[in-house]
C-alpha positions as CSV (number, residue, x, y, z in Angstrom):
1,Q,117.9,83.5,80.5
2,V,114.9,84.3,82.6
3,Q,111.5,82.7,82.4
4,L,108.4,84.3,83.9
5,V,105.4,82.0,84.5
6,E,102.1,83.7,85.3
7,S,99.1,82.2,86.9
8,G,95.8,83.2,88.4
9,G,93.9,84.8,85.6
10,G,90.3,84.0,84.8
11,S,86.8,85.3,84.7
12,V,85.0,87.1,87.5
13,Q,81.9,89.2,88.0
14,P,82.2,93.0,88.7
15,G,83.1,93.5,92.3
16,G,84.9,90.2,92.5
17,S,88.6,89.5,93.1
18,L,91.5,87.6,91.6
19,R,95.1,87.0,92.6
20,L,97.8,86.9,89.9
21,S,101.2,85.3,90.6
22,C,104.4,85.4,88.6
23,A,107.4,83.2,89.3
24,A,110.8,84.0,87.9
25,S,113.3,81.3,87.2
26,G,116.6,80.9,85.4
27,T,120.2,81.5,86.1
28,G,122.4,84.5,86.6
29,F,119.7,87.1,86.9
30,Y,119.3,89.8,89.4
31,I,115.9,91.3,90.1
32,Y,116.0,95.1,90.0
33,G,112.2,95.3,89.9
34,M,109.1,93.4,89.0
35,G,105.7,94.5,88.0
36,W,102.4,93.9,86.2
37,Y,101.3,95.5,83.0
38,R,98.0,95.0,81.0
39,Q,96.9,95.4,77.5
40,T,93.6,95.5,75.6
41,P,93.2,95.2,71.8
42,G,94.3,98.3,70.0
43,K,95.9,99.9,73.0
44,Q,99.4,100.2,74.3
45,R,100.5,98.1,77.2
46,E,100.2,100.0,80.4
47,L,101.7,99.8,83.9
48,V,99.4,98.4,86.5
49,A,101.7,98.0,89.5
50,A,105.4,97.6,90.2
51,I,107.7,96.9,93.1
52,S,111.4,97.6,93.2
53,R,114.0,95.5,94.9
54,G,114.0,98.0,97.7
55,G,110.3,97.8,98.2
56,T,109.2,101.0,96.5
57,L,105.6,100.6,95.1
58,N,104.1,102.2,92.1
59,Y,100.4,101.9,91.0
60,A,98.4,103.2,88.1
61,E,95.9,105.7,89.3
62,S,93.0,103.6,88.0
63,V,93.9,100.7,90.3
64,N,95.2,102.5,93.4
65,G,93.3,101.4,96.5
66,R,92.0,98.2,94.8
67,F,95.1,96.3,93.7
68,T,98.0,95.4,95.9
69,I,101.4,94.1,94.6
70,S,103.6,92.1,96.8
71,R,106.6,89.8,96.5
72,D,108.1,86.7,97.9
73,G,111.8,87.4,97.5
74,A,112.9,83.9,98.6
75,R,110.9,82.4,95.7
76,N,111.4,85.2,93.2
77,T,107.7,85.6,92.9
78,V,105.4,88.6,92.7
79,H,101.7,88.7,93.3
80,L,98.9,91.1,92.3
81,Q,95.9,91.0,94.5
82,M,93.0,92.6,92.7
83,L,89.8,93.6,94.5
84,S,86.6,95.3,93.5
85,L,87.3,94.4,89.9
86,K,85.6,96.5,87.2
87,P,84.8,95.6,83.6
88,E,87.4,98.1,82.5
89,D,90.0,95.9,84.3
90,T,89.5,93.3,81.5
91,A,92.8,92.8,79.7
92,V,95.7,90.5,79.2
93,Y,98.0,91.0,82.2
94,Y,101.8,90.6,81.7
95,C,104.4,90.1,84.3
96,N,107.6,92.1,83.9
97,L,111.1,91.8,85.3
98,N,113.8,94.4,85.1
99,Q,117.5,93.9,85.6
100,P,120.0,96.6,86.5
101,D,121.5,96.5,83.1
102,G,118.2,97.5,81.5
103,T,117.2,94.1,80.3
104,V,113.5,93.5,80.5
105,Y,111.7,90.2,80.5
106,W,108.1,89.5,79.9
107,G,105.7,86.7,80.8
108,Q,103.4,85.1,78.3
109,G,100.3,86.9,79.6
110,T,97.2,85.8,81.5
111,Q,93.7,86.9,80.6
112,V,91.5,88.6,83.1
113,T,87.9,89.1,82.2
114,V,85.4,91.1,84.4
115,S,81.9,90.7,83.2
116,S,78.4,90.0,84.5
């Protein structure tokens, strides 16, 4: 069983920045990839950024150039540095972990609010 613990959400003014972190723990898991998704009420969860075990990065067009995903392999942790935040970035952000067998794990979610 894998547990994902997220931290770093909060409220910020437009143009501000936040850094999200997600730590994976458990036994017998192998990280194929990790990423961040976000969801607002009434909408589907959408990919924000992802990083594969080999280091391949993938960003949503709406955050490209403003958000940076990185990982600390030794600690099974992934970070999302968010700069130049906009009101439309407001959402619950979820950490995601994929295993090679297709199993997907999710964190509990952390709220990010961008408002003046």
